[in-house]
N, CA, C and O atoms as CSV, one atom per row, in Angstrom:
chain,resi,resn,atom,element,x,y,z
A,1,MET,N,N,17.905,18.159,-4.627
A,1,MET,CA,C,16.813,17.500,-5.310
A,1,MET,C,C,16.538,16.171,-4.682
A,1,MET,O,O,17.460,15.405,-4.402
A,2,LYS,N,N,15.272,15.882,-4.455
A,2,LYS,CA,C,14.797,14.622,-3.909
A,2,LYS,C,C,14.762,13.599,-5.026
A,2,LYS,O,O,14.436,13.884,-6.178
A,3,ASN,N,N,15.125,12.364,-4.607
A,3,ASN,CA,C,15.025,11.283,-5.678
A,3,ASN,C,C,13.586,10.778,-5.552
A,3,ASN,O,O,12.824,11.132,-4.653
A,4,LEU,N,N,13.274,9.899,-6.557
A,4,LEU,CA,C,11.888,9.417,-6.683
A,4,LEU,C,C,11.347,8.699,-5.438
A,4,LEU,O,O,10.155,8.741,-5.133
A,5,THR,N,N,12.258,8.051,-4.750
A,5,THR,CA,C,11.837,7.188,-3.580
A,5,THR,C,C,11.430,8.146,-2.415
A,5,THR,O,O,10.594,7.766,-1.595
A,6,ASP,N,N,11.944,9.253,-2.337
A,6,ASP,CA,C,11.636,10.286,-1.282
A,6,ASP,C,C,10.168,10.677,-1.476
A,6,ASP,O,O,9.472,10.931,-0.492
A,7,PHE,N,N,9.680,10.731,-2.724
A,7,PHE,CA,C,8.338,11.120,-3.008
A,7,PHE,C,C,7.320,10.313,-2.288
A,7,PHE,O,O,6.316,10.838,-1.807
A,8,ARG,N,N,7.591,8.931,-2.200
A,8,ARG,CA,C,6.630,8.001,-1.492
A,8,ARG,C,C,6.486,8.409,-0.046
A,8,ARG,O,O,5.363,8.509,0.450
A,9,VAL,N,N,7.549,8.639,0.627
A,9,VAL,CA,C,7.522,9.003,2.081
A,9,VAL,C,C,6.773,10.419,2.219
A,9,VAL,O,O,5.876,10.594,3.044
A,10,LEU,N,N,7.171,11.299,1.436
A,10,LEU,CA,C,6.538,12.625,1.561
A,10,LEU,C,C,5.129,12.530,1.295
A,10,LEU,O,O,4.362,13.276,1.904
A,11,GLU,N,N,4.653,11.613,0.369
A,11,GLU,CA,C,3.236,11.412,0.137
A,11,GLU,C,C,2.478,10.847,1.357
A,11,GLU,O,O,1.357,11.237,1.686
A,12,LEU,N,N,3.153,9.936,1.971
A,12,LEU,CA,C,2.561,9.346,3.258
A,12,LEU,C,C,2.374,10.401,4.253
A,12,LEU,O,O,1.328,10.465,4.899
A,13,GLU,N,N,3.387,11.280,4.421
A,13,GLU,CA,C,3.413,12.329,5.461
A,13,GLU,C,C,2.455,13.437,5.035
A,13,GLU,O,O,1.668,13.888,5.868
A,14,ASP,N,N,2.475,13.889,3.819
A,14,ASP,CA,C,1.710,15.061,3.422
A,14,ASP,C,C,0.257,14.708,3.156
A,14,ASP,O,O,-0.638,15.333,3.725
A,15,GLU,N,N,-0.006,13.695,2.283
A,15,GLU,CA,C,-1.356,13.395,1.903
A,15,GLU,C,C,-2.096,12.565,2.968
A,15,GLU,O,O,-3.277,12.828,3.195
A,16,LEU,N,N,-1.511,11.645,3.588
A,16,LEU,CA,C,-2.200,10.726,4.508
A,16,LEU,C,C,-1.971,11.263,5.976
A,16,LEU,O,O,-2.619,10.780,6.905
A,17,LYS,N,N,-1.129,12.176,6.160
A,17,LYS,CA,C,-0.767,12.757,7.508
A,17,LYS,C,C,-0.210,11.724,8.390
A,17,LYS,O,O,-0.555,11.693,9.571
A,18,ILE,N,N,0.631,10.871,7.906
A,18,ILE,CA,C,1.313,9.795,8.652
A,18,ILE,C,C,2.772,10.019,8.745
A,18,ILE,O,O,3.437,9.813,7.730
A,19,GLU,N,N,3.352,10.409,9.813
A,19,GLU,CA,C,4.742,10.519,10.079
A,19,GLU,C,C,5.289,9.331,10.827
A,19,GLU,O,O,6.394,8.846,10.586
A,20,SER,N,N,4.459,8.888,11.745
A,20,SER,CA,C,4.679,7.678,12.569
A,20,SER,C,C,3.381,7.141,13.044
A,20,SER,O,O,2.380,7.846,12.910
A,21,CYS,N,N,3.292,5.960,13.590
A,21,CYS,CA,C,2.123,5.320,14.012
A,21,CYS,C,C,1.604,6.136,15.217
A,21,CYS,O,O,2.354,6.411,16.154
A,22,PRO,N,N,0.292,6.525,15.178
A,22,PRO,CA,C,-0.273,7.372,16.322
A,22,PRO,C,C,-0.423,6.448,17.547
A,22,PRO,O,O,-0.529,6.959,18.662
A,23,LYS,N,N,-0.436,5.220,17.401
A,23,LYS,CA,C,-0.646,4.287,18.538
A,23,LYS,C,C,0.661,3.956,19.248
A,23,LYS,O,O,0.760,4.042,20.472
A,24,CYS,N,N,1.688,3.564,18.434
A,24,CYS,CA,C,2.937,3.142,19.081
A,24,CYS,C,C,4.233,3.857,18.733
A,24,CYS,O,O,5.297,3.623,19.306
A,25,GLY,N,N,4.066,4.788,17.711
A,25,GLY,CA,C,5.208,5.615,17.324
A,25,GLY,C,C,6.119,5.000,16.275
A,25,GLY,O,O,7.119,5.601,15.883
A,26,ASN,N,N,5.787,3.852,15.842
A,26,ASN,CA,C,6.683,3.045,14.899
A,26,ASN,C,C,6.669,3.851,13.498
A,26,ASN,O,O,5.711,4.553,13.177
A,27,ASN,N,N,7.696,3.704,12.780
A,27,ASN,CA,C,7.932,4.411,11.569
A,27,ASN,C,C,7.753,3.486,10.360
A,27,ASN,O,O,7.805,3.970,9.230
A,28,GLU,N,N,7.555,2.244,10.539
A,28,GLU,CA,C,7.490,1.279,9.439
A,28,GLU,C,C,6.012,0.780,9.188
A,28,GLU,O,O,5.322,0.340,10.108
A,29,PHE,N,N,5.595,0.872,7.953
A,29,PHE,CA,C,4.235,0.533,7.631
A,29,PHE,C,C,4.205,-0.463,6.423
A,29,PHE,O,O,5.010,-0.412,5.493
A,30,TYR,N,N,3.215,-1.354,6.532
A,30,TYR,CA,C,2.756,-2.070,5.310
A,30,TYR,C,C,1.926,-1.170,4.516
A,30,TYR,O,O,1.020,-0.561,5.085
A,31,VAL,N,N,2.139,-1.009,3.207
A,31,VAL,CA,C,1.297,-0.238,2.361
A,31,VAL,C,C,0.738,-1.207,1.368
A,31,VAL,O,O,1.442,-1.845,0.585
A,32,ILE,N,N,-0.670,-1.289,1.449
A,32,ILE,CA,C,-1.404,-2.303,0.700
A,32,ILE,C,C,-2.109,-1.625,-0.494
A,32,ILE,O,O,-2.888,-0.686,-0.332
A,33,ARG,N,N,-1.797,-2.149,-1.715
A,33,ARG,CA,C,-2.566,-1.766,-2.815
A,33,ARG,C,C,-3.022,-3.087,-3.496
A,33,ARG,O,O,-3.739,-3.890,-2.899
A,34,ASP,N,N,-2.580,-3.285,-4.773
A,34,ASP,CA,C,-2.892,-4.584,-5.371
A,34,ASP,C,C,-2.038,-5.671,-4.786
A,34,ASP,O,O,-2.382,-6.851,-4.861
A,35,TYR,N,N,-0.861,-5.262,-4.169
A,35,TYR,CA,C,-0.002,-6.160,-3.409
A,35,TYR,C,C,0.575,-5.225,-2.365
A,35,TYR,O,O,0.488,-4.002,-2.469
A,36,GLY,N,N,1.191,-5.867,-1.316
A,36,GLY,CA,C,1.687,-5.065,-0.206
A,36,GLY,C,C,3.198,-4.815,-0.313
A,36,GLY,O,O,3.900,-5.573,-0.982
A,37,TYR,N,N,3.691,-3.783,0.324
A,37,TYR,CA,C,5.100,-3.610,0.462
A,37,TYR,C,C,5.348,-2.758,1.734
A,37,TYR,O,O,4.375,-2.276,2.313
A,38,ILE,N,N,6.574,-2.556,2.184
A,38,ILE,CA,C,6.846,-1.877,3.415
A,38,ILE,C,C,7.447,-0.534,3.099
A,38,ILE,O,O,8.309,-0.368,2.236
A,39,VAL,N,N,6.924,0.437,3.874
A,39,VAL,CA,C,7.480,1.833,3.811
A,39,VAL,C,C,8.001,2.266,5.207
A,39,VAL,O,O,7.304,2.136,6.213
A,40,ASN,N,N,9.168,2.749,5.230
A,40,ASN,CA,C,9.687,3.329,6.475
A,40,ASN,C,C,9.770,4.796,6.327
A,40,ASN,O,O,10.473,5.264,5.432
A,41,THR,N,N,9.124,5.541,7.112
A,41,THR,CA,C,9.079,6.975,6.965
A,41,THR,C,C,10.372,7.663,7.324
A,41,THR,O,O,10.550,8.838,7.002
A,42,LYS,N,N,11.254,6.990,7.961
A,42,LYS,CA,C,12.564,7.482,8.363
A,42,LYS,C,C,13.639,7.115,7.317
A,42,LYS,O,O,14.803,7.472,7.499
A,43,SER,N,N,13.278,6.412,6.234
A,43,SER,CA,C,14.170,5.957,5.219
A,43,SER,C,C,13.709,6.387,3.905
A,43,SER,O,O,12.518,6.633,3.714
A,44,ASP,N,N,14.648,6.498,2.928
A,44,ASP,CA,C,14.189,6.876,1.562
A,44,ASP,C,C,14.219,5.556,0.595
A,44,ASP,O,O,14.092,5.635,-0.627
A,45,LEU,N,N,14.386,4.449,1.243
A,45,LEU,CA,C,14.350,3.286,0.468
A,45,LEU,C,C,12.952,2.664,0.318
A,45,LEU,O,O,12.592,1.694,0.986
A,46,VAL,N,N,12.239,3.236,-0.532
A,46,VAL,CA,C,10.826,2.884,-0.679
A,46,VAL,C,C,10.384,2.656,-2.162
A,46,VAL,O,O,10.998,3.183,-3.089
A,47,GLU,N,N,9.387,1.918,-2.334
A,47,GLU,CA,C,8.884,1.631,-3.705
A,47,GLU,C,C,8.049,2.750,-4.126
A,47,GLU,O,O,7.257,3.248,-3.326
A,48,GLU,N,N,8.169,3.210,-5.394
A,48,GLU,CA,C,7.323,4.283,-5.949
A,48,GLU,C,C,5.917,3.822,-6.220
A,48,GLU,O,O,5.675,2.743,-6.761
A,49,ALA,N,N,5.067,4.614,-5.855
A,49,ALA,CA,C,3.627,4.326,-6.115
A,49,ALA,C,C,2.800,5.606,-6.041
A,49,ALA,O,O,3.193,6.583,-5.404
A,50,LYS,N,N,1.685,5.579,-6.686
A,50,LYS,CA,C,0.843,6.796,-6.677
A,50,LYS,C,C,-0.138,6.603,-5.533
A,50,LYS,O,O,-0.530,5.481,-5.212
A,51,LEU,N,N,-0.540,7.750,-4.907
A,51,LEU,CA,C,-1.474,7.776,-3.757
A,51,LEU,C,C,-2.794,6.971,-4.089
A,51,LEU,O,O,-3.324,6.214,-3.275
A,52,GLU,N,N,-3.262,7.203,-5.331
A,52,GLU,CA,C,-4.531,6.607,-5.755
A,52,GLU,C,C,-4.496,5.122,-5.753
A,52,GLU,O,O,-5.544,4.481,-5.680
A,53,ASP,N,N,-3.276,4.521,-5.835
A,53,ASP,CA,C,-3.148,3.079,-5.798
A,53,ASP,C,C,-3.231,2.373,-4.411
A,53,ASP,O,O,-3.455,1.167,-4.310
A,54,ILE,N,N,-3.035,3.206,-3.345
A,54,ILE,CA,C,-2.972,2.704,-2.003
A,54,ILE,C,C,-4.369,2.453,-1.481
A,54,ILE,O,O,-5.230,3.327,-1.585
A,55,ARG,N,N,-4.614,1.283,-0.924
A,55,ARG,CA,C,-5.895,0.948,-0.314
A,55,ARG,C,C,-5.859,1.035,1.189
A,55,ARG,O,O,-6.857,1.362,1.831
A,56,GLU,N,N,-4.663,0.730,1.764
A,56,GLU,CA,C,-4.638,0.711,3.261
A,56,GLU,C,C,-3.135,0.818,3.714
A,56,GLU,O,O,-2.225,0.345,3.033
A,57,VAL,N,N,-2.942,1.446,4.867
A,57,VAL,CA,C,-1.586,1.471,5.494
A,57,VAL,C,C,-1.731,0.860,6.862
A,57,VAL,O,O,-2.671,1.112,7.615
A,58,GLU,N,N,-0.720,0.027,7.137
A,58,GLU,CA,C,-0.833,-0.753,8.475
A,58,GLU,C,C,0.498,-0.731,9.113
A,58,GLU,O,O,1.511,-0.981,8.460
A,59,CYS,N,N,0.529,-0.428,10.415
A,59,CYS,CA,C,1.748,-0.284,11.233
A,59,CYS,C,C,2.282,-1.780,11.340
A,59,CYS,O,O,1.530,-2.705,11.648
A,60,THR,N,N,3.529,-1.937,11.084
A,60,THR,CA,C,4.263,-3.335,11.169
A,60,THR,C,C,4.366,-3.749,12.561
A,60,THR,O,O,4.475,-4.950,12.805
A,61,LYS,N,N,4.343,-2.824,13.574
A,61,LYS,CA,C,4.646,-3.170,14.970
A,61,LYS,C,C,3.334,-3.529,15.668
A,61,LYS,O,O,3.201,-4.637,16.187
A,62,CYS,N,N,2.347,-2.596,15.692
A,62,CYS,CA,C,1.198,-2.855,16.483
A,62,CYS,C,C,-0.073,-3.136,15.706
A,62,CYS,O,O,-1.091,-3.450,16.324
A,63,GLY,N,N,-0.070,-3.039,14.375
A,63,GLY,CA,C,-1.225,-3.407,13.575
A,63,GLY,C,C,-2.190,-2.271,13.316
A,63,GLY,O,O,-3.208,-2.491,12.660
A,64,TRP,N,N,-1.915,-1.018,13.816
A,64,TRP,CA,C,-2.813,0.078,13.564
A,64,TRP,C,C,-2.969,0.226,12.056
A,64,TRP,O,O,-2.016,0.077,11.293
A,65,LYS,N,N,-4.259,0.536,11.633
A,65,LYS,CA,C,-4.589,0.623,10.110
A,65,LYS,C,C,-5.204,1.897,9.833
A,65,LYS,O,O,-5.920,2.463,10.659
A,66,LYS,N,N,-4.925,2.392,8.617
A,66,LYS,CA,C,-5.678,3.538,8.098
A,66,LYS,C,C,-6.125,3.138,6.713
A,66,LYS,O,O,-5.320,2.749,5.867
A,67,LYS,N,N,-7.359,3.236,6.506
A,67,LYS,CA,C,-7.931,2.934,5.162
A,67,LYS,C,C,-7.827,4.186,4.355
A,67,LYS,O,O,-7.941,5.279,4.909
A,68,VAL,N,N,-7.617,4.079,3.079
A,68,VAL,CA,C,-7.500,5.212,2.106
A,68,VAL,C,C,-8.704,5.141,1.183
A,68,VAL,O,O,-9.061,4.121,0.593
A,69,LYS,N,N,-9.316,6.373,1.117
A,69,LYS,CA,C,-10.506,6.464,0.337
A,69,LYS,C,C,-10.241,6.053,-1.142
A,69,LYS,O,O,-9.151,6.297,-1.659
A,70,PRO,N,N,-11.235,5.433,-1.816
A,70,PRO,CA,C,-11.080,5.035,-3.147
A,70,PRO,C,C,-10.662,6.306,-4.012
A,70,PRO,O,O,-11.087,7.430,-3.746
A,71,ALA,N,N,-9.833,6.049,-5.021
A,71,ALA,CA,C,-9.413,7.128,-5.924
A,71,ALA,C,C,-10.497,7.505,-6.939
A,71,ALA,O,O,-10.514,8.638,-7.419
A,72,ILE,N,N,-11.342,6.639,-7.252
A,72,ILE,CA,C,-12.293,6.966,-8.229
A,72,ILE,C,C,-13.475,7.606,-7.612
A,72,ILE,O,O,-14.005,7.118,-6.614
A,73,ARG,N,N,-13.921,8.735,-8.205
A,73,ARG,CA,C,-15.143,9.422,-7.646
A,73,ARG,C,C,-16.096,9.739,-8.822
A,73,ARG,O,O,-15.785,9.578,-10.002
A,74,VAL,N,N,-17.243,10.189,-8.401
A,74,VAL,CA,C,-18.325,10.450,-9.344
A,74,VAL,C,C,-18.257,11.942,-9.732
A,74,VAL,O,O,-18.155,12.846,-8.903
A,75,PHE,N,N,-18.323,12.117,-11.071
A,75,PHE,CA,C,-18.211,13.567,-11.557
A,75,PHE,C,C,-19.431,13.818,-12.376
A,75,PHE,O,O,-19.879,12.952,-13.128
A,76,ARG,N,N,-19.996,15.049,-12.233
A,76,ARG,CA,C,-21.196,15.436,-13.086
A,76,ARG,C,C,-20.518,16.331,-14.190
A,76,ARG,O,O,-19.680,17.176,-13.874
A,77,VAL,N,N,-20.878,16.136,-15.403
A,77,VAL,CA,C,-20.239,16.914,-16.505
A,77,VAL,C,C,-21.498,17.487,-17.326
A,77,VAL,O,O,-22.376,16.751,-17.778
A,78,SER,N,N,-21.486,18.775,-17.454
A,78,SER,CA,C,-22.647,19.379,-18.140
A,78,SER,C,C,-22.421,19.325,-19.647
A,78,SER,O,O,-21.303,19.155,-20.134
A,79,ALA,N,N,-23.501,19.471,-20.341
A,79,ALA,CA,C,-23.426,19.467,-21.822
A,79,ALA,C,C,-22.644,20.706,-22.244
A,79,ALA,O,O,-21.980,20.639,-23.278
A,80,GLU,N,N,-22.667,21.805,-21.547
A,80,GLU,CA,C,-21.927,23.034,-21.834
A,80,GLU,C,C,-20.422,22.768,-21.695
A,80,GLU,O,O,-19.629,23.228,-22.517
A,81,GLU,N,N,-20.043,22.038,-20.673
A,81,GLU,CA,C,-18.557,21.637,-20.546
A,81,GLU,C,C,-18.095,20.841,-21.725
A,81,GLU,O,O,-16.905,20.824,-22.040
A,82,LEU,N,N,-19.009,20.182,-22.380
A,82,LEU,CA,C,-18.609,19.383,-23.567
A,82,LEU,C,C,-18.874,20.072,-24.859
A,82,LEU,O,O,-18.756,19.494,-25.939
A,83,GLY,N,N,-19.234,21.308,-24.733
A,83,GLY,CA,C,-19.409,22.106,-25.940
A,83,GLY,C,C,-20.704,21.840,-26.752
A,83,GLY,O,O,-20.743,21.999,-27.972
A,84,ALA,N,N,-21.750,21.432,-26.019
A,84,ALA,CA,C,-22.974,21.130,-26.696
A,84,ALA,C,C,-24.206,21.654,-25.832
A,84,ALA,O,O,-24.091,22.025,-24.664
A,85,GLU,N,N,-25.290,21.641,-26.487
A,85,GLU,CA,C,-26.622,21.958,-25.775
A,85,GLU,C,C,-27.117,20.817,-24.957
A,85,GLU,O,O,-27.572,20.952,-23.821
A,86,THR,N,N,-27.004,19.672,-25.600
A,86,THR,CA,C,-27.381,18.344,-24.936
A,86,THR,C,C,-26.404,17.301,-25.286
A,86,THR,O,O,-25.655,17.456,-26.250
A,87,VAL,N,N,-26.372,16.227,-24.540
A,87,VAL,CA,C,-25.412,15.115,-24.798
A,87,VAL,C,C,-26.240,13.776,-24.678
A,87,VAL,O,O,-27.233,13.668,-23.960
A,88,LYS,N,N,-25.758,12.849,-25.401
A,88,LYS,CA,C,-26.399,11.516,-25.341
A,88,LYS,C,C,-25.933,10.599,-24.236
A,88,LYS,O,O,-24.726,10.431,-24.066
A,89,CYS,N,N,-26.833,9.995,-23.473
A,89,CYS,CA,C,-26.515,9.069,-22.440
A,89,CYS,C,C,-25.888,7.782,-23.091
A,89,CYS,O,O,-26.390,7.323,-24.117
A,90,GLY,N,N,-24.881,7.245,-22.547
A,90,GLY,CA,C,-24.341,6.030,-23.073
A,90,GLY,C,C,-25.044,4.785,-22.694
A,90,GLY,O,O,-24.668,3.687,-23.104
A,91,GLY,N,N,-26.075,4.948,-21.904
A,91,GLY,CA,C,-26.901,3.725,-21.548
A,91,GLY,C,C,-28.211,3.738,-22.343
A,91,GLY,O,O,-28.452,2.831,-23.140
A,92,CYS,N,N,-29.048,4.739,-22.141
A,92,CYS,CA,C,-30.324,4.740,-22.734
A,92,CYS,C,C,-30.408,5.468,-24.139
A,92,CYS,O,O,-31.348,5.311,-24.918
A,93,ASN,N,N,-29.353,6.253,-24.362
A,93,ASN,CA,C,-29.258,7.071,-25.607
A,93,ASN,C,C,-30.249,8.269,-25.562
A,93,ASN,O,O,-30.484,8.889,-26.599
A,94,TRP,N,N,-30.775,8.573,-24.502
A,94,TRP,CA,C,-31.681,9.849,-24.415
A,94,TRP,C,C,-30.671,11.073,-24.372
A,94,TRP,O,O,-29.529,10.956,-23.928
A,95,ARG,N,N,-31.169,12.203,-24.850
A,95,ARG,CA,C,-30.465,13.424,-24.827
A,95,ARG,C,C,-30.763,14.040,-23.500
A,95,ARG,O,O,-31.913,14.135,-23.072
A,96,VAL,N,N,-29.686,14.465,-22.845
A,96,VAL,CA,C,-29.809,15.089,-21.449
A,96,VAL,C,C,-28.877,16.255,-21.419
A,96,VAL,O,O,-28.052,16.446,-22.313
A,97,SER,N,N,-29.027,17.077,-20.321
A,97,SER,CA,C,-28.223,18.208,-20.123
A,97,SER,C,C,-26.952,17.971,-19.355
A,97,SER,O,O,-26.058,18.817,-19.355
A,98,GLN,N,N,-26.858,16.852,-18.712
A,98,GLN,CA,C,-25.648,16.487,-17.991
A,98,GLN,C,C,-25.401,14.920,-17.884
A,98,GLN,O,O,-26.358,14.147,-17.923
A,99,LEU,N,N,-24.199,14.507,-17.759
A,99,LEU,CA,C,-23.889,13.104,-17.683
A,99,LEU,C,C,-23.048,12.888,-16.394
A,99,LEU,O,O,-22.439,13.817,-15.864
A,100,PHE,N,N,-23.045,11.684,-15.943
A,100,PHE,CA,C,-22.275,11.278,-14.723
A,100,PHE,C,C,-21.206,10.223,-15.121
A,100,PHE,O,O,-21.448,9.346,-15.950
A,101,ALA,N,N,-20.039,10.350,-14.502
A,101,ALA,CA,C,-18.967,9.443,-14.852
A,101,ALA,C,C,-18.092,9.097,-13.671
A,101,ALA,O,O,-17.887,9.969,-12.826
A,102,LEU,N,N,-17.564,7.905,-13.542
A,102,LEU,CA,C,-16.612,7.509,-12.533
A,102,LEU,C,C,-15.260,7.826,-13.061
A,102,LEU,O,O,-14.935,7.394,-14.167
A,103,ALA,N,N,-14.459,8.542,-12.358
A,103,ALA,CA,C,-13.122,8.958,-12.789
A,103,ALA,C,C,-12.230,9.380,-11.671
A,103,ALA,O,O,-12.683,9.452,-10.528
A,104,LYS,N,N,-10.941,9.673,-11.949
A,104,LYS,CA,C,-10.038,10.055,-10.912
A,104,LYS,C,C,-9.957,11.604,-10.831
A,104,LYS,O,O,-9.500,12.158,-9.831
A,105,SER,N,N,-10.418,12.295,-11.924
A,105,SER,CA,C,-10.539,13.725,-11.879
A,105,SER,C,C,-11.576,14.190,-12.829
A,105,SER,O,O,-12.036,13.428,-13.679
A,106,LYS,N,N,-11.945,15.387,-12.711
A,106,LYS,CA,C,-13.023,16.021,-13.635
A,106,LYS,C,C,-12.429,16.034,-15.102
A,106,LYS,O,O,-13.165,15.829,-16.067
A,107,GLU,N,N,-11.145,16.269,-15.233
A,107,GLU,CA,C,-10.596,16.280,-16.590
A,107,GLU,C,C,-10.624,14.878,-17.192
A,107,GLU,O,O,-10.898,14.711,-18.381
A,108,GLU,N,N,-10.341,13.881,-16.372
A,108,GLU,CA,C,-10.421,12.534,-16.886
A,108,GLU,C,C,-11.875,12.174,-17.231
A,108,GLU,O,O,-12.151,11.506,-18.228
A,109,ALA,N,N,-12.761,12.623,-16.401
A,109,ALA,CA,C,-14.216,12.274,-16.735
A,109,ALA,C,C,-14.623,12.890,-18.048
A,109,ALA,O,O,-15.284,12.231,-18.851
A,110,ILE,N,N,-14.238,14.177,-18.307
A,110,ILE,CA,C,-14.583,14.853,-19.534
A,110,ILE,C,C,-13.979,14.108,-20.769
A,110,ILE,O,O,-14.632,13.949,-21.800
A,111,GLU,N,N,-12.678,13.653,-20.607
A,111,GLU,CA,C,-12.078,12.982,-21.757
A,111,GLU,C,C,-12.706,11.617,-21.909
A,111,GLU,O,O,-12.858,11.206,-23.059
A,112,LEU,N,N,-13.095,10.853,-20.888
A,112,LEU,CA,C,-13.718,9.583,-21.063
A,112,LEU,C,C,-15.059,9.757,-21.781
A,112,LEU,O,O,-15.372,8.976,-22.680
A,113,ILE,N,N,-15.834,10.732,-21.418
A,113,ILE,CA,C,-17.170,11.075,-22.048
A,113,ILE,C,C,-16.903,11.431,-23.595
A,113,ILE,O,O,-17.615,10.972,-24.488
A,114,LYS,N,N,-15.878,12.238,-23.817
A,114,LYS,CA,C,-15.630,12.645,-25.189
A,114,LYS,C,C,-15.234,11.395,-26.078
A,114,LYS,O,O,-15.532,11.338,-27.271
A,115,ARG,N,N,-14.596,10.477,-25.467
A,115,ARG,CA,C,-14.162,9.266,-26.152
A,115,ARG,C,C,-15.328,8.215,-26.253
A,115,ARG,O,O,-15.232,7.186,-26.922
A,116,GLY,N,N,-16.382,8.552,-25.565
A,116,GLY,CA,C,-17.526,7.519,-25.499
A,116,GLY,C,C,-17.251,6.361,-24.655
A,116,GLY,O,O,-17.846,5.299,-24.834
A,117,GLU,N,N,-16.287,6.538,-23.650
A,117,GLU,CA,C,-15.986,5.393,-22.710
A,117,GLU,C,C,-16.773,5.540,-21.366
A,117,GLU,O,O,-16.736,4.649,-20.518
A,118,ALA,N,N,-17.437,6.617,-21.212
A,118,ALA,CA,C,-18.168,6.947,-19.934
A,118,ALA,C,C,-19.239,7.931,-20.222
A,118,ALA,O,O,-19.282,8.554,-21.283
A,119,GLY,N,N,-20.113,8.065,-19.254
A,119,GLY,CA,C,-21.174,9.063,-19.325
A,119,GLY,C,C,-22.566,8.556,-19.417
A,119,GLY,O,O,-23.055,8.165,-20.477
A,120,LEU,N,N,-23.235,8.573,-18.199
A,120,LEU,CA,C,-24.618,8.089,-18.075
A,120,LEU,C,C,-25.526,9.239,-17.489
A,120,LEU,O,O,-25.091,10.090,-16.713
A,121,CYS,N,N,-26.744,9.186,-17.905
A,121,CYS,CA,C,-27.735,10.064,-17.343
A,121,CYS,C,C,-27.985,9.668,-15.921
A,121,CYS,O,O,-27.529,8.624,-15.454
A,122,GLY,N,N,-28.715,10.517,-15.235
A,122,GLY,CA,C,-28.937,10.216,-13.788
A,122,GLY,C,C,-29.635,8.899,-13.556
A,122,GLY,O,O,-29.238,8.168,-12.648
A,123,ASP,N,N,-30.630,8.560,-14.307
A,123,ASP,CA,C,-31.338,7.280,-14.185
A,123,ASP,C,C,-30.431,6.150,-14.431
A,123,ASP,O,O,-30.380,5.266,-13.575
A,124,CYS,N,N,-29.709,6.065,-15.491
A,124,CYS,CA,C,-28.880,4.985,-15.856
A,124,CYS,C,C,-27.653,4.920,-14.834
A,124,CYS,O,O,-27.190,3.826,-14.512
A,125,PHE,N,N,-27.170,6.043,-14.362
A,125,PHE,CA,C,-26.136,6.012,-13.371
A,125,PHE,C,C,-26.689,5.403,-12.033
A,125,PHE,O,O,-26.008,4.596,-11.401
A,126,GLY,N,N,-27.856,5.775,-11.635
A,126,GLY,CA,C,-28.481,5.230,-10.451
A,126,GLY,C,C,-28.686,3.655,-10.636
A,126,GLY,O,O,-28.465,2.888,-9.699
A,127,GLU,N,N,-29.072,3.256,-11.751
A,127,GLU,CA,C,-29.151,1.769,-12.005
A,127,GLU,C,C,-27.806,1.098,-11.857
A,127,GLU,O,O,-27.699,0.042,-11.233
A,128,LEU,N,N,-26.739,1.723,-12.446
A,128,LEU,CA,C,-25.432,1.245,-12.322
A,128,LEU,C,C,-24.944,1.062,-10.862
A,128,LEU,O,O,-24.359,0.042,-10.496
A,129,LEU,N,N,-25.220,2.115,-10.046
A,129,LEU,CA,C,-24.837,2.063,-8.609
A,129,LEU,C,C,-25.576,0.955,-7.913
A,129,LEU,O,O,-24.988,0.245,-7.098
A,130,ALA,N,N,-26.903,0.775,-8.219
A,130,ALA,CA,C,-27.701,-0.282,-7.561
A,130,ALA,C,C,-27.230,-1.612,-7.972
A,130,ALA,O,O,-27.214,-2.541,-7.164
A,131,ASP,N,N,-26.833,-1.751,-9.229
A,131,ASP,CA,C,-26.273,-3.069,-9.628
A,131,ASP,C,C,-24.930,-3.454,-8.990
A,131,ASP,O,O,-24.659,-4.605,-8.647
A,132,LEU,N,N,-24.131,-2.424,-8.861
A,132,LEU,CA,C,-22.821,-2.550,-8.119
A,132,LEU,C,C,-22.960,-2.888,-6.725
A,132,LEU,O,O,-22.191,-3.684,-6.187
A,133,ALA,N,N,-24.025,-2.250,-6.041
A,133,ALA,CA,C,-24.236,-2.556,-4.544
A,133,ALA,C,C,-24.737,-3.930,-4.433
A,133,ALA,O,O,-24.372,-4.593,-3.463
A,134,GLU,N,N,-25.564,-4.464,-5.343
A,134,GLU,CA,C,-26.103,-5.770,-5.274
A,134,GLU,C,C,-24.912,-6.810,-5.384
A,134,GLU,O,O,-24.966,-7.889,-4.794
A,135,LYS,N,N,-23.984,-6.485,-6.058
A,135,LYS,CA,C,-22.809,-7.339,-6.236
A,135,LYS,C,C,-21.797,-7.223,-5.176
A,135,LYS,O,O,-20.764,-7.889,-5.242
A,136,GLY,N,N,-22.035,-6.401,-4.182
A,136,GLY,CA,C,-21.201,-6.289,-3.013
A,136,GLY,C,C,-20.126,-5.224,-2.954
A,136,GLY,O,O,-19.273,-5.213,-2.066
A,137,TYR,N,N,-20.196,-4.265,-3.993
A,137,TYR,CA,C,-19.272,-3.142,-4.014
A,137,TYR,C,C,-19.800,-2.114,-3.061
A,137,TYR,O,O,-21.000,-1.851,-2.979
A,138,GLY,N,N,-18.791,-1.493,-2.284
A,138,GLY,CA,C,-19.181,-0.471,-1.359
A,138,GLY,C,C,-18.869,0.858,-1.972
A,138,GLY,O,O,-18.101,0.989,-2.925
A,139,PHE,N,N,-19.511,1.856,-1.368
A,139,PHE,CA,C,-19.280,3.281,-1.792
A,139,PHE,C,C,-18.884,4.179,-0.686
A,139,PHE,O,O,-18.666,5.371,-0.906
C-alpha cells in the first residue's frame, strides 16, 4: 500500500505527465501553488497537495516550467438538472432555462446553485467575465 506522500509523486507523473525534466532530465521540481515546495519524483518524501492547488511546476536545475490549467471551470446547469422548469438568475432574478457557474466539477456547480451561492444567466455571466477581464484576470 502506498503512503500519502507517494500520491503526490504519482499525481505529477500521471496527471501532469512529468517523470523528469524534458530539458535536462532532472527529477527535482519546485511545485508552486499559494506557496512553493520541492518535489523529487525519485523520492517519496513529498508534501501532500491536490492537483487543483498547483499553479506551476519548475525544474530546480534548468528552470524549465510547466503551467497548470486553473482548476475552476465554467459549467452550464440546466433547470431540468435542478429539478425545475425554470430557475432564477442570481444576478438579475430573471427566470431562465439554464445557469452558468464557476466550479471545480459539475456536481459542485449544481450544489453551489442549489445553495444559492452561484448561478448566473448568460447575460449576467458575460458581464461577470468582462468585469474580471477588466481587472486583469485571465481565462
